[in-house]
KEVEX-99221 format. One record per residue (C-alpha): residue in three letters; x, y, z. Coordinates in pm, 1 decimal, padded with zeros to 6 digits, always signed. Layout:
! residues N
REC	resn	east	north	up
REC	Ala	X	Y	Z
...
***
This chain:
! residues 251
REC	resn	east	north	up
REC	Unk	+11700.9	+10838.2	+02922.1
REC	Unk	+11841.0	+10793.2	+03273.2
REC	Unk	+11967.1	+11153.9	+03305.4
REC	Unk	+11820.6	+11471.5	+03160.4
REC	Unk	+11861.6	+11845.0	+03209.1
REC	Unk	+11566.6	+12079.2	+03262.2
REC	Unk	+11644.9	+12451.2	+03238.2
REC	Unk	+11478.5	+12755.1	+03389.7
REC	Unk	+11693.6	+13055.1	+03301.4
REC	Unk	+12024.0	+13029.2	+03489.4
REC	Unk	+11900.9	+12735.4	+03701.5
REC	Unk	+11959.6	+12389.7	+03556.2
REC	Unk	+11801.1	+12084.6	+03717.5
REC	Unk	+11980.9	+11759.0	+03649.0
REC	Unk	+11725.1	+11481.0	+03682.9
REC	Unk	+11832.1	+11127.8	+03772.3
REC	Unk	+11551.6	+10917.5	+03626.5
REC	Unk	+11577.5	+10544.4	+03693.9
REC	Unk	+11281.4	+10498.5	+03928.0
REC	Unk	+11263.2	+10126.1	+03854.8
REC	Unk	+11598.0	+10091.5	+04036.7
REC	Unk	+11525.5	+10362.5	+04296.7
REC	Unk	+11767.4	+10575.3	+04095.5
REC	Unk	+12060.7	+10341.9	+04136.7
REC	Unk	+12352.7	+10449.7	+03919.3
REC	Unk	+12499.8	+10206.9	+03667.6
REC	Unk	+12801.4	+10277.6	+03446.4
REC	Unk	+12598.6	+10443.2	+03169.2
REC	Unk	+12410.2	+10663.6	+03414.7
REC	Unk	+12734.4	+10765.8	+03584.6
REC	Unk	+12874.2	+10873.8	+03248.0
REC	Unk	+12557.2	+11070.4	+03173.5
REC	Unk	+12566.9	+11243.7	+03513.2
REC	Unk	+12929.3	+11345.3	+03460.4
REC	Unk	+12851.3	+11474.4	+03111.3
REC	Unk	+12552.8	+11674.0	+03236.9
REC	Unk	+12757.5	+11852.6	+03501.3
REC	Unk	+13041.4	+11921.3	+03258.9
REC	Unk	+12787.2	+12078.6	+03026.3
REC	Unk	+12647.6	+12286.9	+03313.6
REC	Unk	+12990.8	+12404.3	+03424.2
REC	Unk	+13093.6	+12503.1	+03071.3
REC	Unk	+12776.4	+12695.3	+02982.5
REC	Unk	+12802.3	+13068.1	+03057.6
REC	Unk	+12423.3	+13098.4	+03077.9
REC	Unk	+12404.1	+12850.6	+03368.0
REC	Unk	+12464.7	+12970.8	+03723.8
REC	Unk	+12336.1	+12710.5	+03971.5
REC	Unk	+12241.9	+12344.4	+03929.1
REC	Unk	+11997.2	+12128.5	+04122.7
REC	Unk	+12038.3	+11750.0	+04140.9
REC	Unk	+11706.7	+11569.4	+04188.0
REC	Unk	+11592.5	+11209.3	+04165.7
REC	Unk	+11264.0	+11136.0	+03991.2
REC	Unk	+11001.8	+10903.3	+04138.1
REC	Unk	+11041.3	+10991.6	+04505.2
REC	Unk	+11396.6	+10867.5	+04564.7
REC	Unk	+11712.8	+11076.8	+04543.9
REC	Unk	+11954.8	+10790.4	+04480.5
REC	Unk	+12003.9	+10441.9	+04624.3
REC	Unk	+12371.1	+10427.5	+04527.5
REC	Unk	+12548.2	+10213.6	+04271.9
REC	Unk	+12341.7	+09959.4	+04080.5
REC	Unk	+12453.8	+09644.1	+04262.4
REC	Unk	+12252.1	+09419.8	+04031.6
REC	Unk	+12457.7	+09549.0	+03739.5
REC	Unk	+12774.8	+09497.7	+03944.6
REC	Unk	+12672.6	+09138.9	+04024.0
REC	Unk	+12605.8	+09079.9	+03654.6
REC	Unk	+12961.2	+09182.9	+03569.9
REC	Unk	+12879.8	+09530.1	+03438.7
REC	Unk	+13003.3	+09737.2	+03728.8
REC	Unk	+13084.6	+10105.2	+03749.9
REC	Unk	+13437.9	+10218.3	+03666.5
REC	Unk	+13676.4	+10213.9	+03964.4
REC	Unk	+13999.2	+10341.6	+03805.4
REC	Unk	+14198.9	+10588.9	+04012.1
REC	Unk	+14196.1	+10856.6	+03742.7
REC	Unk	+13905.2	+11013.0	+03558.3
REC	Unk	+13547.3	+11022.4	+03679.8
REC	Unk	+13428.0	+10856.4	+03996.9
REC	Unk	+13221.9	+10537.2	+04000.8
REC	Unk	+12903.4	+10746.2	+04025.8
REC	Unk	+13020.8	+11003.5	+03771.1
REC	Unk	+13078.7	+11360.5	+03890.4
REC	Unk	+13203.6	+11287.3	+04242.5
REC	Unk	+13566.8	+11373.4	+04163.8
REC	Unk	+13480.5	+11701.2	+03992.4
REC	Unk	+13524.6	+12041.9	+04149.5
REC	Unk	+13289.2	+12262.6	+03956.1
REC	Unk	+13318.7	+12639.1	+03938.1
REC	Unk	+12950.8	+12687.6	+04024.9
REC	Unk	+12721.6	+12568.6	+04306.1
REC	Unk	+12509.2	+12254.2	+04299.8
REC	Unk	+12215.6	+12193.9	+04533.4
REC	Unk	+12085.5	+11845.4	+04613.0
REC	Unk	+11706.5	+11813.9	+04632.4
REC	Unk	+11664.4	+11505.1	+04849.8
REC	Unk	+11346.4	+11299.1	+04870.5
REC	Unk	+11316.9	+10940.8	+04987.7
REC	Unk	+11650.3	+10768.6	+05028.6
REC	Unk	+11998.2	+10912.6	+04973.8
REC	Unk	+12197.4	+10610.5	+05078.7
REC	Unk	+12533.9	+10448.1	+05004.3
REC	Unk	+12660.9	+10616.6	+04687.3
REC	Unk	+12346.4	+10830.6	+04691.1
REC	Unk	+12467.1	+10983.3	+05016.6
REC	Unk	+12801.7	+11045.2	+04848.7
REC	Unk	+12630.2	+11223.5	+04559.7
REC	Unk	+12432.8	+11436.1	+04805.1
REC	Unk	+12741.2	+11547.2	+04997.5
REC	Unk	+12928.3	+11615.9	+04672.4
REC	Unk	+12672.9	+11894.1	+04625.8
REC	Unk	+12727.5	+12226.7	+04801.8
REC	Unk	+12390.6	+12236.8	+04978.3
REC	Unk	+12115.2	+11987.1	+05057.4
REC	Unk	+11742.5	+12066.0	+05064.3
REC	Unk	+11582.0	+11764.4	+05230.8
REC	Unk	+11224.1	+11648.7	+05266.6
REC	Unk	+11097.9	+11563.7	+05616.2
REC	Unk	+11051.0	+11199.9	+05516.3
REC	Unk	+11396.7	+11156.2	+05362.0
REC	Unk	+11657.7	+10912.4	+05490.4
REC	Unk	+12035.7	+10913.4	+05467.0
REC	Unk	+12266.1	+10624.2	+05544.5
REC	Unk	+12576.4	+10427.9	+05454.1
REC	Unk	+12360.7	+10128.2	+05363.7
REC	Unk	+12642.8	+09973.7	+05160.8
REC	Unk	+12800.9	+09881.2	+05496.5
REC	Unk	+12581.9	+09570.0	+05515.4
REC	Unk	+12703.5	+09442.2	+05175.3
REC	Unk	+13075.5	+09507.2	+05218.4
REC	Unk	+13067.6	+09772.1	+04945.4
REC	Unk	+13300.3	+10064.9	+05026.4
REC	Unk	+13251.1	+10436.9	+05011.1
REC	Unk	+13455.6	+10522.8	+04703.1
REC	Unk	+13289.0	+10841.8	+04575.8
REC	Unk	+13426.8	+11079.8	+04838.2
REC	Unk	+13219.5	+10966.9	+05135.2
REC	Unk	+13508.6	+10909.4	+05375.4
REC	Unk	+13654.8	+11247.8	+05275.4
REC	Unk	+13353.8	+11478.7	+05256.9
REC	Unk	+13137.8	+11340.4	+05537.5
REC	Unk	+13393.0	+11416.2	+05815.8
REC	Unk	+13444.1	+11763.7	+05669.0
REC	Unk	+13071.0	+11822.2	+05673.7
REC	Unk	+12960.3	+11680.2	+06010.5
REC	Unk	+13283.5	+11610.2	+06200.9
REC	Unk	+13490.7	+11295.5	+06241.5
REC	Unk	+13296.5	+11143.9	+06532.8
REC	Unk	+12954.5	+11175.2	+06372.9
REC	Unk	+13089.9	+11065.3	+06036.6
REC	Unk	+13239.1	+10750.7	+06189.0
REC	Unk	+12907.9	+10675.5	+06359.5
REC	Unk	+12733.0	+10676.1	+06021.5
REC	Unk	+13015.9	+10504.4	+05833.5
REC	Unk	+13075.7	+10222.2	+06080.6
REC	Unk	+12714.4	+10140.9	+06167.5
REC	Unk	+12541.6	+10205.1	+05834.6
REC	Unk	+12233.9	+10310.6	+06032.7
REC	Unk	+11954.0	+10523.5	+05886.1
REC	Unk	+11953.0	+10897.2	+05958.3
REC	Unk	+11621.9	+11080.3	+05928.9
REC	Unk	+11582.9	+11439.7	+05812.0
REC	Unk	+11554.9	+11584.1	+06162.1
REC	Unk	+11884.3	+11429.9	+06273.0
REC	Unk	+12045.6	+11517.0	+05940.6
REC	Unk	+11955.4	+11882.5	+05996.8
REC	Unk	+12074.6	+11872.7	+06358.0
REC	Unk	+12419.7	+11739.0	+06264.6
REC	Unk	+12466.0	+11957.9	+05956.7
REC	Unk	+12401.8	+11698.8	+05687.8
REC	Unk	+12083.0	+11878.1	+05574.1
REC	Unk	+12080.1	+12254.4	+05519.2
REC	Unk	+11703.3	+12300.3	+05471.7
REC	Unk	+11416.5	+12069.1	+05568.1
REC	Unk	+11092.2	+12100.5	+05373.0
REC	Unk	+10757.3	+11916.0	+05360.1
REC	Unk	+10720.0	+11598.4	+05152.8
REC	Unk	+10721.3	+11674.7	+04782.6
REC	Unk	+10885.4	+12012.0	+04835.9
REC	Unk	+11255.4	+11942.1	+04784.6
REC	Unk	+11277.0	+12020.0	+04413.9
REC	Unk	+11077.3	+12347.0	+04415.5
REC	Unk	+11255.8	+12463.9	+04731.3
REC	Unk	+11597.7	+12377.7	+04588.9
REC	Unk	+11516.9	+12551.4	+04260.8
REC	Unk	+11394.7	+12860.9	+04448.1
REC	Unk	+11716.8	+12865.8	+04649.2
REC	Unk	+11915.0	+12819.9	+04327.9
REC	Unk	+11736.7	+13116.2	+04169.8
REC	Unk	+11823.8	+13327.6	+04474.3
REC	Unk	+12191.6	+13236.5	+04439.0
REC	Unk	+12181.7	+13295.3	+04063.2
REC	Unk	+12058.2	+13651.3	+04119.3
REC	Unk	+12365.7	+13744.5	+04325.0
REC	Unk	+12693.3	+13881.2	+04180.1
REC	Unk	+12842.5	+13564.2	+04039.9
REC	Unk	+13217.6	+13627.9	+04031.7
REC	Unk	+13236.0	+13698.3	+04404.0
REC	Unk	+12996.4	+13416.0	+04496.6
REC	Unk	+13194.8	+13161.6	+04297.0
REC	Unk	+13532.7	+13282.2	+04421.7
REC	Unk	+13424.1	+13274.8	+04786.9
REC	Unk	+13285.9	+12924.0	+04734.9
REC	Unk	+13609.8	+12802.6	+04576.3
REC	Unk	+13811.4	+12967.3	+04852.3
REC	Unk	+13629.9	+12752.0	+05106.6
REC	Unk	+13716.3	+12431.7	+04921.9
REC	Unk	+14073.8	+12527.9	+04835.5
REC	Unk	+14144.0	+12626.0	+05198.7
REC	Unk	+14033.4	+12295.5	+05352.1
REC	Unk	+14314.2	+12116.9	+05532.0
REC	Unk	+14573.1	+12388.0	+05477.0
REC	Unk	+14770.1	+12555.2	+05756.7
REC	Unk	+14618.6	+12891.4	+05852.6
REC	Unk	+14876.4	+13111.0	+05672.8
REC	Unk	+14831.4	+12910.8	+05353.4
REC	Unk	+14452.4	+12917.0	+05384.7
REC	Unk	+14454.4	+13294.7	+05431.5
REC	Unk	+14675.7	+13329.0	+05125.2
REC	Unk	+14424.6	+13125.3	+04924.6
REC	Unk	+14142.2	+13348.1	+05046.7
REC	Unk	+14343.3	+13658.8	+04957.9
REC	Unk	+14398.5	+13537.0	+04604.6
REC	Unk	+14031.0	+13470.2	+04544.2
REC	Unk	+13934.7	+13794.6	+04717.1
REC	Unk	+14160.4	+14003.2	+04497.7
REC	Unk	+14017.6	+13831.3	+04191.8
REC	Unk	+13668.1	+13928.4	+04306.3
REC	Unk	+13772.5	+14287.3	+04366.0
REC	Unk	+13913.6	+14304.8	+04015.5
REC	Unk	+13593.6	+14151.4	+03878.1
REC	Unk	+13379.6	+14441.0	+03992.0
REC	Unk	+13330.3	+14451.8	+04368.2
REC	Unk	+13387.3	+14826.1	+04354.1
REC	Unk	+13069.5	+14858.6	+04149.4
REC	Unk	+12870.4	+14683.2	+04421.4
REC	Unk	+13019.7	+14907.6	+04687.7
REC	Unk	+12921.7	+15211.9	+04481.9
REC	Unk	+12562.4	+15089.4	+04452.6
REC	Unk	+12546.5	+15041.6	+04829.3
REC	Unk	+12689.2	+15389.0	+04888.8
REC	Unk	+12424.4	+15528.5	+04653.5
REC	Unk	+12145.9	+15386.4	+04871.4
REC	Unk	+12074.3	+15036.9	+04745.8
REC	Unk	+12016.7	+14760.1	+05000.1
REC	Unk	+11879.4	+14974.4	+05280.6
REC	Unk	+11642.4	+14798.7	+05519.6
REC	Unk	+11763.9	+14457.8	+05415.5
REC	Unk	+11638.5	+14484.2	+05058.1
***
């Protein structure tokens, strides 16, 4: 099966497993990825997901051999994206564990995630530039938001490779780890997030996304709405624990 879910308590790892294609995503795999993340988002026992590619490659993008054979990914304007979950806004965080190449649509999958844990030997890039294949899974939208318009255009127009060190320097990678360490490091980070008060964490995360591109007064109103929801969900209990002595010394 090209996609499977491996669970460890509240942390779910979605495994993209097509190593024979360097984890290229065909139509069936895209549908399976979308279904896996819908299942994660709907399950109350799940808190944080990790997206990882088996066999040493995160994802090489859309399966162009399948496209050339007439069995391309869906490109309709509504519904799921060509690579599956890239049009979804989940209510919970997803962390990309990046080894090998995250290129073309694979880069788009990586930046769809909230955070990226990247191995020192990993490579990003808009490699589809050389084949005339567009970014159509959110790349032209999310990449400028993540690293700025100038740097995004450099990557988008040239299609050049970006190593892990540069990715970290420009904000494309959040953590850089030794080779082979992306999945365990991402799962450890996911477990840390899962141990935090979830209502507030999720509301603050959604506030960030819902505020993007809005005028300041509107963005502050969005933040206020999510903040009030968090207060009603139990922030007073956390404040009481702090007042009672918890958390001293950075614990």
